[in-house]
N, C-alpha and C positions, 0 to 999 in steps of 0.2 A: 099800659106803659106809664101811669100816673108820675113813678118815682124819675121818670127819664123827663115826663110833662112837665114834671114838676120842677124843675133845675133850669129849664129852657122857654118857660113862658114868653120872656120880652128876645129870643133870637129868633130872628126870619129864620127858614130852613130856601134855602135856594134851591136844592137839588137834592134828591133823593132814590137812592135805588136798593133793592132788596137782592138779595140771593137767591136760583131761582128755588132753591128749597123753603126762603122764608124765613131762616135760623139767624142772619144777618140781615142789618140796614146798612147802607153807610151814605152818611149823612153830610154835606156841606150848608153851610152855614153863613150869612153877610159877617158874622162875626169875627173870624178868622179865615184862613187861610191851608186850614185843616180840612179832613176828614174825620168824623167821630165814627167809628164800628161799634154801632149795639149790638146786641146780644137779645136776642126777642124773646129767649125764655127767662134770662134773668135780670129782663127791663133795665139793664146799665149798659154803659160806654163800657166796654174792655178794651178798647185803642183807639188813638188816636197818632192818623200819618200826616205827615207834613208834606205843604204843598208849594211850589214858588209863589202861586196868587190862587184866592179863590176858582172854581171850577163855575162856570156859570150851566154844566150840564153832568150828567152823570148815567153811565149805560153800563148793564152785566152782560158778559157774553153767557149766550143760551147754556152753555154747561158750568159759569160760574166759577170759570177759572179766570177770566179777566172783568180788571176792572178800567172802564175808557172814561176818562176827564174831559171835557171838555173848557177851555180857557177864553176869554173875550176876547178880543182882538184889540 
């Protein structure tokens, strides 16, 4: 994943959640309040999901249908 890591070396990852199949990673960083959706096979961030604030934890359900985000209190 050199293409993705080269652009984000100075950004601290707060939470990470892979899909059950491992084809996508959902990444929350301290730099913004959104989630980056990284395609593992093309090694690029495909989508950004805007959230009201940065999440402190991410979890994917076992079937990969739902991504749960926990926010700090």
